[in-house]
C-alpha positions in Angstrom: 0.0 0.0 0.0 2.7 2.5 1.1 4.8 1.5 -2.0 1.9 2.2 -4.3 1.3 5.7 -2.8 5.0 6.4 -3.1 5.0 5.3 -6.7 2.0 7.6 -7.4 3.7 10.5 -5.6 6.9 9.9 -7.6 4.9 9.8 -10.9 3.2 13.2 -10.1 6.5 14.8 -9.1 8.2 13.6 -12.3 5.2 14.7 -14.5 5.5 18.2 -12.9 9.2 18.3 -13.5 8.8 17.3 -17.1 6.0 19.8 -17.8 8.0 22.7 -16.1 11.1 21.7 -18.1 9.0 21.6 -21.3 7.5 25.1 -20.7 10.8 26.6 -19.8 12.4 25.3 -23.0 9.9 27.3 -25.0 11.4 30.4 -23.5 14.9 29.6 -24.8 13.9 28.1 -28.2 13.6 31.4 -29.9 16.9 32.7 -28.5 18.7 29.5 -29.6 17.0 29.4 -33.0 15.8 25.8 -32.3 12.1 24.8 -32.5 10.7 24.1 -29.1 9.6 20.6 -30.0 13.3 19.6 -30.5 14.0 20.8 -27.0 11.0 18.8 -25.7 12.5 15.6 -27.2 15.9 16.5 -25.7 14.3 16.9 -22.3 13.0 13.3 -22.6 16.3 12.0 -23.8 18.3 13.6 -21.0 15.8 12.4 -18.3 15.9 8.9 -19.8 18.0 6.0 -18.6 20.9 6.6 -21.0 21.8 10.1 -19.6 20.6 11.0 -16.1 18.8 7.7 -15.6 15.9 9.3 -13.8 13.2 7.6 -15.9 13.3 4.3 -17.6 10.7 4.1 -20.4 10.6 1.6 -23.2 6.8 0.9 -23.6 6.1 1.6 -27.3 2.4 0.8 -26.8 2.0 3.5 -24.1 3.9 6.0 -26.2 1.7 5.2 -29.2 -1.5 5.7 -27.1 -0.2 9.1 -25.7 0.9 10.1 -29.2 -2.4 9.5 -30.9 -4.3 11.2 -28.0 -2.0 14.2 -28.3 -2.4 14.3 -32.1 -6.2 14.5 -31.7 -5.9 17.5 -29.4 -3.2 19.2 -31.7 -5.3 18.7 -34.8 -8.4 20.0 -33.1 -6.6 23.2 -32.0 -5.0 23.6 -35.5 -8.4 23.2 -37.2 -10.0 25.8 -34.9 -7.4 28.3 -36.0 -8.0 27.6 -39.8 -10.1 30.2 -41.4 -12.4 29.0 -44.2 -12.0 32.1 -46.3 -8.2 31.4 -46.5 -8.6 27.6 -46.7 -11.1 27.5 -49.6 -8.7 28.8 -52.3 -6.0 26.3 -51.3 -8.1 23.1 -50.8 -7.0 21.5 -54.1 -3.3 22.0 -53.7 -3.4 21.0 -50.1 -5.3 17.8 -50.9 -2.9 17.1 -53.8 0.1 17.5 -51.5 -1.6 15.4 -48.8 -2.2 12.5 -51.3 -0.1 12.6 -54.4 2.7 14.4 -52.6 2.8 11.8 -49.8 2.9 8.9 -52.2 5.7 10.4 -54.2 7.7 11.3 -51.1 7.2 7.8 -49.7 8.2 6.1 -53.0 11.5 8.0 -53.4 12.4 7.6 -49.7 11.6 3.9 -50.0 14.1 3.4 -52.8 16.7 5.3 -50.6 15.9 3.1 -47.6 16.2 -0.1 -49.7 19.7 0.9 -50.8 21.0 2.6 -47.6 19.4 0.5 -44.9 19.5 -2.8 -46.8 15.9 -3.5 -46.1 13.5 -5.7 -48.0 11.3 -3.9 -50.5 8.2 -4.2 -48.3 10.1 -2.9 -45.2 11.6 -0.1 -47.3 8.2 1.0 -48.5 7.0 0.8 -44.9 9.9 3.1 -43.9 8.9 5.5 -46.8 5.3 5.5 -45.6 6.3 6.4 -42.1 8.3 9.5 -43.0 6.3 10.5 -46.1 3.9 13.0 -44.5 4.3 16.5 -43.3 3.7 16.6 -39.6 0.8 18.7 -38.2 2.3 19.1 -34.7 5.6 20.4 -36.1 4.0 22.7 -38.7 1.5 24.2 -36.3 4.3 24.7 -33.7 6.7 26.4 -36.1 4.3 28.6 -38.0 2.2 29.6 -34.9 2.4 33.4 -34.5 4.7 33.9 -37.6 3.9 36.3 -40.4 4.2 33.8 -43.2 2.3 34.6 -46.4 -1.3 33.6 -45.6 -1.9 31.5 -48.7 1.3 29.5 -48.2 0.9 29.2 -44.5 -2.7 27.9 -44.9 -1.6 25.5 -47.6 1.0 24.0 -45.3 -1.3 23.8 -42.4 -4.1 22.2 -44.4 -1.7 19.7 -46.0 -0.2 18.7 -42.6 -3.7 18.5 -41.0 -5.1 16.3 -43.8 -2.1 14.1 -44.7 -1.7 12.3 -41.4 -4.5 9.9 -42.3 -2.7 9.1 -45.5 0.5 8.3 -43.7 -1.4 6.2 -41.1 -3.2 4.3 -43.9 0.0 3.5 -45.8 1.8 2.4 -42.7 -0.9 0.1 -41.5 -1.4 -1.2 -45.1 2.3 -2.1 -45.4 2.4 -3.8 -42.0 -0.6 -5.9 -43.1 1.1 -6.8 -46.3 4.3 -7.9 -44.4 2.5 -9.9 -41.7 -0.4 -11.2 -44.0 1.1 -11.8 -47.4 -2.2 -12.7 -49.0 -3.6 -9.2 -48.4 -5.2 -7.8 -51.5 -3.9 -4.4 -52.8 -7.2 -3.7 -54.5 -9.0 -4.2 -51.2 -6.6 -1.8 -49.6 -7.2 0.9 -52.2 -11.0 0.5 -51.6 -10.4 0.7 -47.9 -8.5 4.0 -48.3 -11.4 5.7 -50.0 -13.8 4.4 -47.4 -11.6 5.6 -44.6 -11.2 9.1 -46.0 -14.9 9.3 -47.0 -16.0 8.3 -43.5 -13.6 10.7 -42.0 -15.0 13.7 -43.9 -18.6 12.6 -43.4 -18.4 12.0 -39.7 -16.3 15.1 -39.1 -18.8 17.2 -41.0 -21.8 15.8 -39.1 -20.1 16.0 -35.7 -19.0 19.6 -36.5 -22.6 20.7 -37.2 -23.9 18.9 -34.1 -21.1 20.4 -31.9 -21.9 23.9 -33.0 -25.6 23.4 -32.2 -24.8 21.8 -28.9 -22.4 24.5 -27.8 -24.9 27.2 -28.7 -28.0 25.5 -27.2 -26.7 24.1 -24.0 -26.7 26.4 -21.0 -23.9 25.2 -18.6 -23.4 26.5 -15.1 -19.8 27.5 -15.7 -18.1 29.0 -18.8 -15.1 26.7 -18.0 -17.2 23.7 -19.0 -17.6 24.9 -22.6 -14.0 24.2 -23.7 -14.1 20.7 -22.1 -17.4 20.1 -23.9 -15.7 21.0 -27.2 -12.6 18.8 -26.6 -15.0 16.0 -25.7 -16.6 16.3 -29.1 -13.2 16.0 -30.7 -12.3 12.8 -28.8 -15.8 11.4 -29.4 -15.6 12.1 -33.1 -12.2 10.4 -33.3 -13.4 7.4 -31.3 -16.7 6.8 -33.3 -15.0 7.3 -36.7 -12.1 5.0 -35.8 -14.6 2.4 -34.5 -16.4 2.6 -37.9 -13.1 2.0 -39.7 -12.9 5.6 -40.9 -10.0 8.1 -40.5 -10.4 9.5 -37.0 -7.7 12.1 -37.4 -9.3 13.5 -40.6 -12.7 13.6 -38.9 -11.3 15.6 -36.0 -9.6 18.1 -38.4 -12.9 18.6 -40.3 -14.8 18.9 -37.1 -12.5 21.6 -35.8 -12.6 23.6 -39.0 -16.4 23.7 -38.8 -16.4 24.7 -35.1 -13.7 27.3 -35.7 -15.6 29.1 -38.5 -19.0 29.1 -36.7 -20.4 31.5 -34.2 -20.2 29.6 -31.0 -20.8 30.4 -27.3 -17.7 31.2 -25.3 -15.5 31.1 -28.4 -12.6 33.0 -26.7 -12.5 30.5 -23.8 -12.7 27.5 -26.1 -9.8 28.8 -28.3 -7.6 29.7 -25.3 -8.2 26.4 -23.5 -7.6 24.4 -26.7 -4.3 26.3 -27.3 -3.1 25.6 -23.8 -4.2 22.0 -23.9 -2.5 21.5 -27.3 0.8 22.9 -25.9 0.5 20.6 -22.9 0.0 17.6 -25.2 2.9 18.7 -27.5 5.2 18.9 -24.5 4.0 15.5 -23.1 4.1 13.8 -26.5 7.6 14.9 -27.5 9.0 14.3 -24.0 7.6 10.8 -24.0 9.0 10.1 -27.5 12.3 11.4 -26.3 12.2 9.0 -23.4 11.4 6.1 -25.7 14.6 6.5 -27.7 18.0 5.4 -26.2 20.8 7.9 -27.2 23.4 5.1 -27.0 21.5 3.3 -29.8 20.6 6.4 -31.8 23.9 8.3 -31.9 26.1 5.5 -33.4 28.2 6.2 -36.4 26.1 3.8 -38.5 22.7 5.4 -37.6 24.2 8.9 -38.0 25.7 8.2 -41.4 22.6 6.5 -42.8 20.2 8.9 -41.1 22.0 11.9 -42.7 21.9 10.3 -46.1 18.2 9.6 -45.9 17.5 13.0 -44.5 19.3 14.7 -47.3 17.4 12.7 -49.9 14.2 13.4 -48.2 14.7 17.2 -47.8 16.6 17.9 -51.1 15.0 15.4 -53.5 11.9 13.5 -52.4 10.0 16.5 -50.9 10.8 19.0 -53.7 9.9 16.4 -56.4 6.6 15.7 -54.6 5.8 19.4 -54.3 6.6 20.4 -57.9 4.7 17.4 -59.3 1.6 17.5 -57.1 1.1 21.3 -57.7 1.5 21.4 -61.5 -0.6 24.1 -63.0 -1.8 25.4 -59.6 -0.4 28.9 -60.0 2.4 28.7 -57.4 5.5 30.8 -58.1 8.9 29.2 -58.0 9.7 30.9 -54.7 6.5 29.6 -53.2 7.3 26.0 -54.4 10.8 26.3 -52.9 9.4 27.3 -49.6 6.7 24.6 -49.6 9.5 22.1 -50.4 11.6 23.2 -47.5 8.8 23.5 -45.0 7.7 19.8 -45.2 8.6 19.3 -41.6 8.7 15.9 -39.9 7.7 15.5 -36.3 5.7 13.4 -33.9 3.6 11.5 -36.5 6.6 9.6 -38.0 7.9 8.6 -34.6 4.5 7.5 -33.4 4.1 5.5 -36.7 7.5 4.0 -36.2 6.1 2.3 -33.0 3.7 0.4 -35.2 6.4 -2.0 -36.6 7.8 -2.3 -33.1 4.5 -3.5 -31.8 4.0 -5.8 -34.8 7.4 -7.3 -34.3 8.5 -6.5 -37.9 12.0 -7.6 -38.8 14.3 -4.6 -38.6 11.7 -2.6 -36.7 14.3 -1.2 -34.2 16.5 0.0 -37.0 13.5 1.6 -38.7 12.6 3.4 -35.4 16.1 4.7 -34.7 16.6 6.0 -38.2 13.1 7.6 -38.3 13.8 9.3 -35.0 17.1 10.6 -36.4 15.4 11.8 -39.6 12.8 13.7 -37.5 15.5 15.2 -35.3 17.4 16.4 -38.4 14.3 17.8 -40.0 13.3 19.8 -36.9 16.8 21.1 -36.3 17.6 22.1 -39.9 14.3 22.8 -41.6 12.4 24.0 -38.5 15.1 26.4 -37.5 15.3 28.0 -40.9 11.7 28.1 -42.2 11.0 31.6 -41.0 14.3 33.0 -42.3 13.8 31.4 -45.7 10.3 32.8 -46.0 11.7 36.3 -45.3 14.5 35.9 -47.8 12.0 34.7 -50.5 9.7 37.6 -49.8 6.9 35.4 -48.5 6.3 37.1 -45.2 3.1 39.1 -44.8 2.1 41.9 -42.4 3.0 41.3 -38.8 0.1 39.4 -37.2 -1.7 41.7 -34.8 -2.4 40.1 -31.5 -3.7 42.1 -28.6 -1.2 42.4 -25.7 -4.2 42.5 -23.3 -7.1 40.2 -23.0 -10.3 40.5 -20.9 -10.8 37.5 -18.6 -14.4 37.0 -17.6 -15.6 35.3 -14.5 -18.2 32.6 -15.2 -21.5 34.2 -16.1 -23.3 31.1 -15.0 -26.7 30.8 -16.7 -26.7 34.5 -17.8 -27.3 34.5 -21.6 -24.4 36.8 -22.5 -20.8 36.5 -23.6 -17.8 38.6 -24.4 -16.9 38.9 -28.1 -13.5 40.1 -29.4 -13.3 41.7 -32.8 -10.4 43.2 -34.8 -11.1 46.1 -37.1 -9.7 45.5 -40.6 -8.7 48.1 -43.2 -11.9 47.6 -45.2 -14.2 47.6 -42.3 -17.2 49.9 -42.5 -16.7 50.9 -38.9 -13.3 52.7 -39.5 -13.7 56.4 -38.7 -17.1 56.1 -37.0 -17.9 56.9 -33.4 -19.6 54.3 -31.2 -22.8 56.5 -31.3 -22.7 56.3 -35.1 -22.8 52.5 -35.1 -26.3 50.9 -34.8 -25.5 48.2 -32.3 -28.4 46.0 -31.5 -30.1 46.1 -28.1 -28.3 44.0 -25.5 -24.8 44.9 -26.6 -22.2 47.0 -24.9 -18.6 47.9 -26.0 -16.7 47.4 -22.8 -13.1 48.1 -23.9 -10.9 48.9 -26.9 -7.3 47.8 -27.2 -5.4 50.3 -29.4 -1.6 50.1 -29.9 -1.4 47.8 -26.9 -3.1 50.4 -24.7 -6.5 50.0 -23.0 -9.1 52.6 -23.9 -12.3 53.1 -22.0 -14.9 53.7 -24.7 -17.4 56.5 -24.7 -20.1 57.4 -27.2 -17.7 59.8 -29.0 -14.8 57.3 -29.2 -13.9 56.9 -32.9 -13.0 53.5 -34.3 -9.5 53.2 -35.9 -7.8 50.6 -38.0 -6.3 47.8 -35.9 -8.5 48.4 -32.9 -9.7 45.3 -30.9 -13.2 45.8 -29.7 -14.5 43.8 -26.7 -18.2 43.7 -26.8 -20.6 42.2 -24.3 -23.6 40.7 -26.2 -26.6 38.6 -25.6 -26.8 35.4 -27.6 -30.0 36.7 -29.3 -28.2 39.8 -30.5 -25.2 38.0 -32.0 -26.5 37.5 -35.6 -27.3 41.2 -36.0 -24.0 42.2 -34.3 -22.1 39.9 -36.6 -23.7 41.5 -39.6 -22.8 45.0 -38.5 -19.2 44.1 -37.6 -18.5 42.3 -40.9 -19.9 45.0 -43.2 -17.3 46.2 -45.6 -16.9 49.8 -46.9 -18.2 48.8 -50.4 -21.1 46.6 -49.0 -23.4 49.0 -47.1 -26.9 48.0 -47.9 -29.9 50.3 -47.8 -31.4 48.7 -44.8 -28.4 49.4 -42.6 -28.2 53.0 -43.9 -31.8 53.5 -43.0 -31.2 52.0 -39.6 -28.2 54.3 -39.1 -30.3 57.4 -40.0 -33.0 56.4 -37.6 -30.5 56.1 -34.7 
C-alpha cells in the first residue's frame, strides 16, 4: 500500500518536472534558434536511462497511445485556427500535397531506404510511408504566430492536417502486407477511399452537431464549454475509428467547422484548446524522447545512414513531390521552394515508427532509430530556418496583430451573455465612425478597446480606428445582428443598414 502511494507521488512529481522543463524550453527556443519541439525531445532523452537515468521508459504501446491522443488535441486546435476564407482557395493544392505528394515522397524515400538500410522492399516501402507525411504538430508549432504569407501558410497547415490519415493508412497497409502476405492491394485501395470518406462525413456531421450543442446548452460555468468542445473531438475520433474511418481527418474537419462558426464562449474554447495543445505537445515529444536510447541512436552507423536519408528526403523527395503535385496550380517558383523546405517531420513519423515495433516486424528497431534521427534532423535544420527562408524569399506578410491584453471574464453562470473580441480590418465599414454612429443591436455594450497595446475606456464619442480590438458584451440573441454589423465592408453597405443608421 505504502509502496503504491510512493509510486504515485513519484509519478506526479516527475510529471510536474517534465512539464515545467518543457514550458521553460519554449522560453529559450527562440533565442537558440531551435524549434521548441526539438528541445522537448531533448528533455525526454536527457531524463531517460541513458543520460541522467531518472526515468526508464521503453513501452512503445503507451507511447503510441499518448501520441495518438496528443495528435487528436493538436489537430483539433489547429483546425480551430484555420479560417475557411483562406482555406477555400488552397483546398485543391493542399489535398494534392496530402495524397499525391505523400505517395511520391514515400516512394522516393523507399528506394533510398532499400539501398541505404539494406531492407526488403516491403520494409523499405514501410519506412517511406512512415516519414512521407508533413507533420501537423511540427508545422503548427513552427508557424504559430509567424507572419508567413497567408496563402502559403494555410496550404502547409491544411496539408499537414489532412495528410496524417494518408500516412497512417500507408503504414498500416504495409504492415498488413508484411504480416499477412495474401492481403489484396485492390481491397486496400478501396479501404483507403472508405476511410477518407467516412472521416470527412463523420467530421462534418459531428461539427454541425457540436456547433448546435455549444450554442444551445446552458452550462453553469463558462469553463465547461472548452471541455465540452474537446470531448466532441475525442468522441468524433473514437466513433470514426470504430467505424473504420479516418479519425484524425474527422477531428480536423470537425475543428474547421467549429472554428468558423459562431459559438458560445468562443474565446474561452480557443484559449483552452491552445493551452491543452501545448501541454500535449510537451507531453508527446518528451515521451517520445524517453522512448529512444541515445546510445543506440547516436552511433556512427545510424548517424551516417540517417544523414543520407534526411538529405534525400529534404533535397530530392519532398521537392519532387511538391513540384509534381502542384503542377498548374499557380504557385511561383519561390513559393514552391518554400513549400518544399517546409515539409517538416515531427511526432507522427515517430508514433508511426512504433507500429512496426508492436507488430514485431523484422528490422523494426533499426527503422525506429533512423526515423527518429530523420525527424530530429528535419526539426533542427528545416524547423530552425523556415521563417528566415520565408523572409528571404519575400513570402512574409504583415505582422500578425495580437492584442497584448485580454479580458478575462468570471463565469457568467446561466446568464445568456458572452464577451466577443473583434479586430477592425482596413476595409471595415466601422473605421472612422464613433460608437454613437454604429447601430449596435439592443443588448450589446462595447466594454473596452485595445489600441496600440493600450486599453481605452470607450465613450459614445470614441472613434474606431484601423487595428482596434473591440471587446463587446452581447446577448446570444443579438449575436446575428451584431455579426452583420461588424462584418460590413466599406463597399457593401446595404440600404437597410443605412436607414437604420439614420433612424438612430
